[in-house]
C-alpha positions in Angstrom: 136.2 37.8 82.1 138.9 40.3 83.4 139.8 41.5 80.0 136.1 41.8 79.0 135.3 43.9 82.0 138.3 46.0 81.3 137.2 46.7 77.7 133.5 47.6 78.7 134.5 49.7 81.6 137.1 51.5 79.3 134.7 52.6 76.6 134.8 56.3 75.7 131.3 57.0 77.0 132.2 55.5 80.4 135.5 57.2 80.6 133.9 60.4 80.3 131.9 59.7 83.4 135.0 58.8 85.3 136.5 62.1 84.2 133.6 63.9 86.1 134.3 62.5 89.5 137.7 61.1 89.9 139.9 64.4 89.6 138.0 65.8 92.7 139.5 63.3 95.2 142.2 64.6 97.3 144.4 63.8 100.3 144.9 60.2 101.2 142.8 58.3 98.8 141.1 54.9 98.8 139.6 53.4 95.7 137.1 50.5 96.2 137.0 48.3 93.1 140.3 49.3 91.7 140.1 46.7 88.9 142.4 47.2 86.0 143.3 50.8 87.1 141.1 52.7 84.6 140.8 55.6 87.1 144.5 56.1 87.4 144.9 58.7 84.4 142.3 60.9 86.0 143.6 61.6 89.5 144.8 65.1 90.1 148.4 64.3 91.2 148.8 67.7 92.7 146.1 66.9 95.3 146.5 63.2 96.0 148.9 62.3 98.8 148.6 58.7 98.7 146.4 56.0 96.8 145.4 52.6 97.9 143.2 50.4 95.8 141.0 47.7 97.0 139.8 44.8 94.8 138.9 41.2 95.4 140.9 38.2 93.8 138.7 38.3 90.6 141.4 38.3 88.0 141.6 42.1 87.7 144.5 42.8 90.3 147.1 41.5 87.7 145.8 44.2 85.2 145.7 46.7 88.2 149.4 46.2 89.0 150.4 46.7 85.4 148.5 49.9 85.2 150.1 51.3 88.3 153.7 50.5 86.9 152.7 52.0 83.5 151.4 55.3 85.2 154.3 55.7 87.5 152.0 56.6 90.3 152.8 55.7 93.9 149.8 53.6 94.6 149.3 50.4 96.6 146.8 47.6 95.6 145.4 45.5 98.4 143.7 42.3 97.0 140.8 41.9 99.6 137.1 42.5 100.1 135.5 45.9 100.3 133.2 44.4 102.9 136.2 43.6 105.4 139.1 46.1 104.6 142.3 45.7 106.6 142.8 49.5 106.7 142.5 51.4 110.0 139.6 53.4 110.9 139.7 57.2 110.0 142.6 56.7 107.6 141.2 58.2 104.5 140.2 61.8 103.3 138.5 60.5 100.1 137.0 57.2 98.9 136.5 56.7 95.2 134.2 54.1 93.8 133.3 53.7 90.1 131.1 51.0 88.5 131.6 48.8 91.6 128.8 49.2 94.0 126.7 47.3 91.5 128.5 44.1 91.9 129.7 44.0 95.6 127.9 41.1 97.1 127.3 42.7 100.5 126.8 46.3 99.7 125.7 47.2 103.2 128.8 46.0 104.8 131.1 47.6 102.0 129.4 51.0 102.7 129.7 50.5 106.4 133.5 49.9 105.8 133.9 52.9 103.6 132.3 55.0 106.4 134.6 53.5 108.9 137.8 54.2 107.0 136.9 57.7 106.3 138.1 60.6 108.6 135.5 62.8 110.1 133.8 64.8 107.3 135.7 62.7 104.6 134.1 62.4 101.3 132.9 59.6 99.1 133.1 60.1 95.4 131.0 57.8 93.3 130.1 57.1 89.6 127.7 54.1 89.3 124.9 52.7 87.1 121.9 51.7 88.8 118.0 52.1 89.4 116.2 54.3 86.9 113.9 57.1 88.2 111.4 56.1 85.6 109.0 53.6 87.3 108.6 51.7 83.9 112.3 51.3 83.4 112.8 50.4 87.1 110.3 47.6 86.7 112.2 46.4 83.7 115.4 46.5 85.7 113.8 44.5 88.4 112.6 41.8 85.9 115.9 41.5 84.3 118.1 41.7 87.2 118.5 37.8 87.8 119.5 37.0 84.3 121.6 40.0 84.1 123.4 39.2 87.4 124.1 35.7 85.8 125.5 37.0 82.8 127.4 40.0 84.2 129.4 38.4 87.2 127.1 39.5 89.8 126.3 43.0 88.6 122.9 44.4 89.7 120.8 46.5 87.4 118.5 47.9 90.0 120.5 49.0 93.0 119.9 52.6 94.0 123.3 54.1 95.0 122.0 57.3 96.5 119.6 55.6 98.7 122.0 53.0 99.9 124.9 55.6 100.4 122.4 57.9 102.5 121.3 55.0 104.6 125.0 54.1 105.5 125.4 57.5 107.3 126.4 60.0 104.5 125.0 63.4 103.5 124.6 63.6 99.6 126.3 67.1 98.8 125.9 66.5 95.2 123.8 63.8 93.5 122.9 63.5 89.7 120.9 60.8 88.0 120.9 60.8 84.2 121.0 58.4 81.2 124.0 58.4 78.6 121.7 58.3 75.6 119.2 56.4 73.5 118.6 52.9 74.7 121.0 53.1 77.8 118.2 53.6 80.5 118.1 49.9 81.6 121.7 49.3 82.1 123.0 52.9 81.9 121.1 55.0 84.3 123.9 56.8 85.8 124.3 58.0 89.5 127.1 60.4 90.2 127.8 62.3 93.3 129.8 63.4 96.3 128.8 62.1 99.9 130.1 63.4 103.1 130.6 61.2 106.2 128.3 62.4 109.0 
């Protein structure tokens, strides 16, 4: 499964979405769902002071450690849950999360933790797939969600990242929702944005 996740999440169409959001992070950065380190090439080294990755023990941290070594980037990977991070409160300027909010079991707790570790007016940079704005597609997502979760290691098709992030105490400074192309609406409705801690 780790190698399969790495391959799917490293597809060119997905990489292009990462490139839209990851370089905007700056200062002390925490990345939720660090996985196999696919975001590492996209950070702006001139603006990132430090980088801490958070990932559960799902088989991906071994690949993540290899990526850190290969990119010669001063980064630390903590193998722990996003729902209960060991990081101090108000310790991050930026939090980055890409393609991970869909699969975190307790999304409300994870977003509360992100809010906690961000400094005042810190920013959350996110790129996710999730609920379609089309009622028809959203209904299909709801119907397919249970079998999809079983096949895709707990990934949800129908979570609404923007609504969840706003409910966790963030202001959405930028928020774009779009499909990647023909046939991608059900699994590829993209939610990309920047949210500020209130």
